C-alpha positions in Angstrom: -106.4 -110.7 -73.3 -108.0 -114.3 -73.7 -108.3 -115.1 -77.5 -105.6 -116.9 -79.9 -104.6 -115.1 -83.1 -104.1 -117.6 -85.6 -101.5 -116.2 -88.5 -101.3 -118.1 -91.6 -101.1 -117.2 -95.5 -103.0 -120.5 -96.4 -106.7 -119.7 -95.8 -107.4 -123.4 -95.3 -104.8 -124.0 -92.8 -105.9 -120.8 -90.8 -109.7 -121.9 -90.9 -108.9 -125.3 -90.0 -106.9 -124.3 -86.7 -109.4 -121.7 -85.7 -112.2 -124.3 -86.2 -110.4 -127.0 -84.2 -109.6 -124.4 -81.5 -113.2 -123.3 -81.3 -114.4 -126.7 -81.0 -112.1 -126.9 -77.9 -113.6 -123.6 -76.5 -111.1 -121.3 -77.4 -112.1 -117.7 -79.1 -109.8 -117.0 -82.2 -109.1 -114.4 -84.8 -107.5 -114.7 -88.0 -104.8 -112.9 -90.2 -103.3 -114.1 -93.5 -100.5 -111.6 -93.9 -98.0 -109.6 -91.9 -100.2 -106.1 -92.2 -103.2 -108.0 -90.9 -101.3 -109.7 -88.0 -99.7 -106.2 -86.9 -103.4 -104.6 -87.1 -104.8 -107.3 -85.2 -102.1 -107.2 -82.2 -102.4 -103.3 -82.0 -106.0 -103.8 -81.8 -105.9 -106.3 -78.8 -103.1 -108.2 -77.6 -104.0 -112.1 -77.8 -103.2 -114.6 -75.0 -101.3 -116.8 -77.6 -100.1 -116.3 -81.2 -99.9 -119.1 -83.6 -97.6 -117.9 -86.4 -96.5 -119.4 -89.8 -92.9 -118.8 -90.5 -93.4 -117.9 -94.0 -96.1 -115.5 -95.1 -96.5 -114.8 -99.0 -97.0 -111.3 -100.0 -95.9 -109.7 -96.8 -93.7 -107.2 -95.7 -92.4 -109.1 -92.5 -91.9 -112.8 -92.4 -92.7 -115.1 -89.2 -89.2 -114.3 -87.7 -89.8 -110.5 -88.2 -93.3 -110.7 -86.4 -92.0 -112.8 -83.7 -89.2 -110.3 -82.7 -91.7 -107.4 -82.8 -94.0 -109.3 -80.3 -91.1 -110.4 -78.0 -90.1 -106.7 -78.1 -93.5 -105.3 -77.5 -95.5 -107.7 -75.8 -92.7 -110.3 -74.3 -95.5 -111.9 -72.1 -97.5 -113.4 -75.3 -96.5 -117.0 -76.1 -95.7 -117.5 -79.8 -96.0 -121.2 -81.5 -94.3 -121.0 -84.7 -95.6 -123.2 -87.6 -94.2 -123.9 -90.8 -94.4 -126.8 -93.8 -90.6 -125.8 -94.5 -89.6 -126.8 -91.1 -85.8 -127.6 -90.3 -83.5 -127.5 -87.6 -82.1 -124.4 -88.1 -85.4 -122.6 -88.5 -86.2 -124.1 -85.3 -83.4 -122.8 -83.5 -83.7 -119.4 -84.8 -87.3 -119.3 -83.9 -86.7 -120.6 -80.4 -83.8 -118.0 -80.0 -85.8 -115.4 -80.9 -88.2 -116.3 -77.8 -90.8 -118.6 -79.4 -92.6 -120.9 -76.8 -92.4 -123.9 -79.3 -92.1 -125.0 -83.3 -94.7 -127.2 -85.0 -94.0 -128.7 -88.4 -96.6 -129.1 -91.0 -98.7 -131.4 -91.4 -99.4 -131.2 -87.8 -101.1 -133.9 -85.5 -104.0 -132.6 -84.1 -103.5 -134.1 -80.6 -99.7 -132.7 -80.8 -101.1 -129.2 -81.7 -103.5 -129.3 -78.8 -100.8 -130.2 -76.5 -98.8 -127.5 -77.3 -101.7 -124.9 -77.2 -102.8 -125.9 -73.8 -99.4 -125.8 -72.4 -98.8 -122.4 -74.0 -102.3 -121.0 -73.0 -101.3 -122.0 -69.3 -97.7 -120.4 -69.7 -99.9 -117.2 -71.0 -102.0 -117.5 -67.9 -99.3 -117.8 -65.5 -97.2 -114.8 -67.2 -100.7 -112.6 -67.0 -101.0 -113.4 -63.3 -97.3 -112.5 -62.4 -97.8 -109.2 -64.7 -101.0 -108.5 -62.4 -98.9 -109.3 -59.3 -96.1 -107.2 -60.1 -98.3 -104.1 -61.0 -100.6 -104.6 -57.9 -97.1 -105.2 -56.2 -96.0 -106.0 -52.6 -95.3 -102.4 -52.0 -97.6 -99.8 -50.8 -98.2 -96.5 -52.5 -100.2 -95.0 -49.8 -98.8 -91.8 -48.3 -99.3 -91.9 -44.5 -98.8 -88.4 -42.6 -100.4 -85.0 -41.9 -97.4 -83.3 -40.5 -96.4 -79.9 -42.3 -93.2 -81.3 -43.5 -95.0 -84.7 -44.8 -97.9 -82.5 -46.5 -95.2 -80.5 -48.4 -93.3 -83.7 -49.7 -96.8 -84.9 -50.8 -97.3 -81.4 -52.5 -93.9 -81.9 -54.4 -94.7 -85.2 -55.3 -98.1 -84.4 -56.8 -96.3 -81.7 -58.9 -94.3 -84.6 -60.6 -96.8 -87.5 -61.1 -98.1 -86.0 -64.7 -94.8 -85.3 -66.0 -92.1 -87.6 -67.4 -89.4 -86.0 -65.5 -86.6 -88.2 -63.8 -86.9 -87.9 -60.0 -83.8 -88.2 -57.4 -85.3 -89.1 -54.1 -83.1 -88.5 -51.0 -83.3 -89.6 -47.5 -82.3 -91.5 -44.7 -82.7 -95.8 -45.0 -86.3 -96.6 -44.3 -87.9 -93.0 -44.5 -90.4 -94.2 -47.3 -88.3 -93.3 -50.3 -89.8 -96.4 -52.5 -93.3 -95.6 -51.1 -92.8 -91.9 -52.5 -91.7 -93.2 -55.7 -94.5 -95.8 -56.0 -96.8 -92.7 -55.2 -95.8 -91.2 -58.3 -96.1 -94.1 -60.3 -99.5 -95.0 -59.0 -100.9 -91.6 -60.0 -99.0 -91.0 -63.3 -100.6 -92.1 -66.8 -98.3 -95.0 -66.5 -100.1 -96.6 -63.4 -101.3 -99.4 -65.4 -98.0 -100.4 -66.6 -94.9 -102.2 -64.6 -93.1 -100.6 -61.6 -89.8 -102.4 -61.4 -87.5 -102.0 -58.7 -83.6 -102.4 -59.2 -81.8 -103.0 -55.8 -78.4 -101.4 -56.9 -77.1 -102.5 -53.4 -78.1 -106.1 -53.5 -77.4 -107.2 -56.7 -73.8 -108.9 -57.2 -71.7 -106.4 -59.6 -70.8 -109.1 -62.0 -74.5 -110.0 -62.7 -75.9 -106.4 -62.9 -75.6 -106.1 -66.4 -77.7 -109.4 -66.9 -80.0 -108.5 -64.5 -80.8 -105.3 -66.2 -80.3 -105.8 -69.7 -81.3 -109.6 -69.8 -79.5 -112.1 -72.0 -79.6 -114.0 -75.3 -78.4 -117.7 -75.4 -78.7 -120.6 -78.0 -79.8 -122.6 -75.2 -82.5 -120.7 -73.5 -83.3 -118.0 -76.1 -84.2 -114.5 -75.0 -84.2 -113.9 -71.5 -85.8 -110.2 -70.7 -83.9 -108.1 -68.0 -85.6 -105.6 -65.8 -85.4 -102.7 -68.1 -87.3 -104.7 -70.7 -90.0 -105.8 -68.2 -90.4 -102.2 -67.0 -91.3 -101.0 -70.9 -93.9 -98.5 -70.7 -93.6 -98.1 -67.0 -91.1 -97.0 -64.2 -88.0 -98.3 -63.6 -86.8 -97.5 -59.9 -83.0 -97.4 -59.1 -82.9 -98.1 -55.2 -79.8 -96.7 -53.7 -78.3 -95.8 -57.4 -74.8 -94.7 -56.0 -74.2 -98.5 -55.3 -74.3 -99.3 -58.8 -70.9 -100.6 -60.4 -69.3 -97.5 -62.2 -69.2 -99.9 -65.3 -73.0 -100.4 -65.6 -73.5 -96.7 -64.7 -71.9 -95.8 -68.1 -74.3 -98.4 -69.8 -77.3 -97.0 -68.1 -76.3 -93.5 -69.2 -76.5 -94.6 -72.6 -80.0 -96.2 -72.2 -81.0 -92.7 -71.2 -79.7 -91.0 -74.0 -80.9 -93.4 -76.6 -83.7 -95.4 -75.0 -82.4 -98.5 -76.2 -79.5 -101.2 -75.4 -78.5 -104.6 -76.4 -79.2 -107.5 -74.3 -75.8 -109.5 -73.0 -75.0 -112.0 -75.7 -77.3 -110.4 -78.2 -76.7 -107.9 -81.3 -80.3 -106.6 -81.8 -81.1 -103.3 -80.3 -84.1 -103.5 -78.0 -86.1 -100.0 -77.7 -87.8 -99.1 -74.2 -90.1 -96.4 -73.1 -89.3 -96.0 -69.5 -89.8 -93.3 -66.7 -86.9 -93.3 -64.2 -86.9 -92.8 -60.4 -83.9 -93.0 -58.5 -83.1 -93.1 -54.7 -80.2 -92.5 -52.3 -79.2 -92.3 -48.6 -75.6 -90.8 -49.4 -74.2 -87.7 -50.0 -74.1 -87.8 -53.8 -71.6 -84.9 -54.1 -69.5 -86.8 -52.1 -69.8 -90.0 -54.0 -69.0 -87.9 -57.3 -65.8 -86.5 -55.7 -64.7 -90.2 -54.4 -65.3 -91.3 -58.2 -68.1 -93.6 -57.1 -70.7 -92.1 -59.1 -70.3 -90.8 -62.7 -71.4 -87.1 -62.7 -73.0 -86.9 -65.9 -75.4 -90.0 -64.6 -76.1 -87.7 -61.5 -77.4 -84.8 -63.7 -79.2 -87.1 -65.7 -81.0 -88.5 -63.0 -81.3 -85.7 -60.6 -83.6 -83.6 -62.7 -86.2 -83.1 -60.1 -84.4 -83.7 -56.5 -87.0 -84.4 -53.7 -85.9 -84.7 -50.0 -87.9 -87.4 -47.9 -88.0 -86.5 -44.4 -86.6 -88.9 -41.5 -89.3 -89.9 -38.9 -87.3 -87.4 -36.3 -88.5 -84.6 -38.2 -92.3 -85.9 -38.3 -92.9 -87.2 -34.9 -96.4 -85.9 -35.2 -97.2 -88.8 -37.7 -96.1 -91.3 -35.5 -99.6 -92.0 -34.0 -101.2 -92.0 -37.6 -98.4 -94.4 -38.9 -99.0 -96.6 -35.7 -102.6 -97.1 -36.5 -102.1 -97.4 -40.1 -99.6 -100.2 -39.1 -101.7 -102.0 -36.7 -104.8 -102.2 -39.3 -102.3 -103.5 -42.1 -100.9 -106.5 -39.8 -104.8 -107.3 -38.6 -105.8 -107.4 -42.3 -102.7 -109.3 -43.8 -101.5 -111.3 -40.4 -104.7 -111.6 -38.4 -102.8 -110.0 -35.5 -104.8 -108.4 -32.7 -106.4 -105.1 -33.6 -105.4 -103.0 -30.6 -105.0 -99.5 -29.7 -102.0 -97.7 -28.3 -102.4 -96.1 -24.8 -101.6 -92.2 -24.4 -98.5 -93.1 -22.5 -97.4 -95.4 -25.2 -97.6 -92.9 -28.2 -96.1 -90.2 -26.0 -93.1 -92.6 -25.4 -92.9 -93.3 -29.1 -93.0 -89.7 -30.1 -89.8 -89.2 -27.8 -88.0 -92.2 -28.8 -85.0 -92.5 -31.3 -85.8 -93.8 -34.7 -82.5 -94.4 -36.6 -84.1 -96.9 -38.7 -87.2 -94.5 -39.5 -90.6 -95.4 -40.5 -89.3 -99.3 -41.3 -88.2 -99.4 -37.6 -91.5 -98.2 -36.4 -93.2 -100.6 -38.7 -91.1 -103.6 -37.1 -91.6 -102.4 -33.6 -95.6 -102.4 -34.0 -95.3 -106.0 -35.5 -93.0 -106.9 -32.7 -95.5 -105.8 -29.9 -98.5 -107.2 -31.8 -96.9 -110.4 -31.9 -95.4 -110.7 -28.5 -98.3 -108.5 -26.8 -101.6 -109.3 -25.2 -104.5 -110.5 -27.7 -106.8 -107.5 -26.7 -106.8 -104.3 -24.6 -104.6 -101.0 -25.0 -100.9 -101.3 -26.0 -99.3 -99.9 -22.8 -95.8 -98.2 -22.8 -94.3 -101.3 -20.8 -94.9 -103.4 -23.9 -92.7 -101.1 -26.1 -89.0 -102.5 -26.6 -86.5 -100.3 -24.7 -84.1 -98.3 -26.7 -81.2 -99.8 -25.2 -82.9 -103.1 -24.8 -81.3 -103.6 -21.2 -83.5 -104.3 -18.2 -83.9 -101.9 -15.5 -86.1 -101.6 -12.5 -89.8 -100.5 -12.6 -89.8 -96.7 -12.8 -86.1 -96.0 -12.9 -84.4 -93.9 -15.2 -81.1 -95.0 -17.0 -78.6 -92.1 -17.2 -76.1 -92.1 -20.4 -72.6 -92.2 -19.4 -71.9 -88.4 -20.5 -74.8 -87.5 -18.3 -74.0 -89.5 -15.1 -70.8 -87.8 -15.0 -71.8 -84.2 -14.9 -72.4 -82.4 -11.7 -76.1 -81.9 -10.9 -76.9 -78.3 -12.3 -75.2 -79.1 -15.6 -76.8 -82.6 -15.5 -80.2 -80.9 -15.2 -79.7 -78.3 -17.5 -78.6 -81.1 -20.3 -81.5 -83.0 -19.6 -84.0 -80.2 -19.8 -82.6 -79.0 -22.9 -82.7 -82.6 -24.5 -86.4 -83.0 -23.0 -87.7 -79.8 -24.3 -86.0 -80.5 -27.9 -87.6 -83.8 -28.1 -91.3 -82.5 -26.9 -91.2 -79.5 -29.4 -90.2 -81.5 -32.1 -92.9 -84.4 -31.0 -95.4 -81.5 -31.4 -94.3 -80.3 -34.6 -93.0 -77.0 -33.0 -96.3 -76.0 -31.6 -95.2 -74.2 -28.4 -98.7 -74.0 -27.0 -99.2 -77.8 -27.3 -95.7 -78.5 -25.7 -96.4 -76.2 -22.9 -99.9 -78.1 -22.4 -98.2 -81.4 -22.2 -94.9 -80.2 -20.1 -97.2 -78.5 -17.5 -95.8 -75.0 -18.1 -97.3 -71.5 -19.1 -96.5 -70.6 -22.8 -94.5 -67.5 -21.5 -92.7 -69.7 -18.8 -91.7 -72.4 -21.4 -90.3 -69.5 -23.9 -88.3 -68.1 -21.1 -87.0 -71.5 -20.3 -86.0 -72.2 -24.0 -84.3 -69.1 -24.3 -82.2 -69.8 -21.3 -81.3 -73.3 -22.5 -80.4 -72.0 -26.0 -83.1 -73.7 -27.9 -84.8 -72.0 -30.9 -87.1 -73.2 -33.6 -86.7 -72.4 -37.1 -88.6 -73.3 -40.4 -87.8 -76.8 -42.5 -90.2 -77.7 -45.3 -93.0 -76.0 -43.8 -92.6 -77.2 -40.3 -91.2 -75.7 -37.0 -88.2 -77.6 -36.0 -86.5 -77.2 -32.7 -82.6 -77.2 -32.4 -79.8 -75.7 -30.5 -78.7 -72.2 -31.1 -75.2 -72.4 -32.9 -73.5 -70.8 -29.9 -75.0 -73.3 -27.5 -73.6 -77.0 -26.9 -75.1 -80.0 -24.8 -73.0 -80.6 -22.2 
């Protein structure tokens, strides 16, 4: 997309403009009517369109073509030229999204100033589009645990379809990465992936942000839905979308079209919709914070994204990935984790899930040594409170129990953590804790600890009749 398309019904004019542009080093194509123009646009999208507003013997005039270009290729600047120019035409063209308006007969120097500015605008828009498609977010799925392989298997089944997907899981678990994985492996991968942060956009601005707006002063300002045309729109935390906006999004899902705020013309879009939530959507519907019909439209393919606690086996792999990432992007030290540090990380609580793990790795690399193994002492304590070297800090509940009950409670929690750390593998757990496998089975039974399947992984939990002291 590097040439300029010149559209004018007067052959002398289009030849003259093309010759001038080619003398200045630009490549051009020419069209004499609306049919030739639309064929040229369909063959290859130009970097810039120079468009006569009056086209003889054409089904569409310049304003009609301008509207079509702004709908299908909004990143292409359009410079309108006309020998019948007046204020009303100029205002109409600018309102519909024209970059500039030049009246015939035009001054060559003036024309070239406008062309160069428009080409620079085109270049910047293409770069922004490319950056948005490359995007700041990763689409790489990192994990080898059974529960994570099951997730990847589900995602692989939906990538080639156009079905709407609802990703559920706790905050920080990687729902957006899963959404980007679907996009990057689909037939829409070369088209935009646009994120709508439903929780962070002010409710009174939500409709302008989504649908865009039209004003006489600023013309057309495309919203996120229009920017995502042909690609994927991702509603992050969809339950936080204002109720009034929900009904309008529902209409977009049905009709695949909408009106900009302040505009009267229908804007058609081709979108795949992926949504995510960390909430109980049934409860949100019961509380009338989420429209049930919208839920059913979005929840065509429900997929659960596991918490980090459910995939502790993946912590070493994730940690190595984040260390390499921060080395490549920030120049932080390329260090390795010691076995003791990994063991500690696999037993820590991770309420912030993978996002929290990433932050911890970054913090350690910034504040730690410049080389050598990362030792367990460099990791932040979960309670962040200072303690003496080698001393265990008891929780308040545990410290008030008699010794026998406290020991049982500790053993129960310790073994639950270790079994889940090793993905439910009893043999590996027994080796790590230093027990015979049969002895470990007896101990687990006495403590009321059982293992069960969850999405292909063995997860340890308490028997329903047992409770922690």
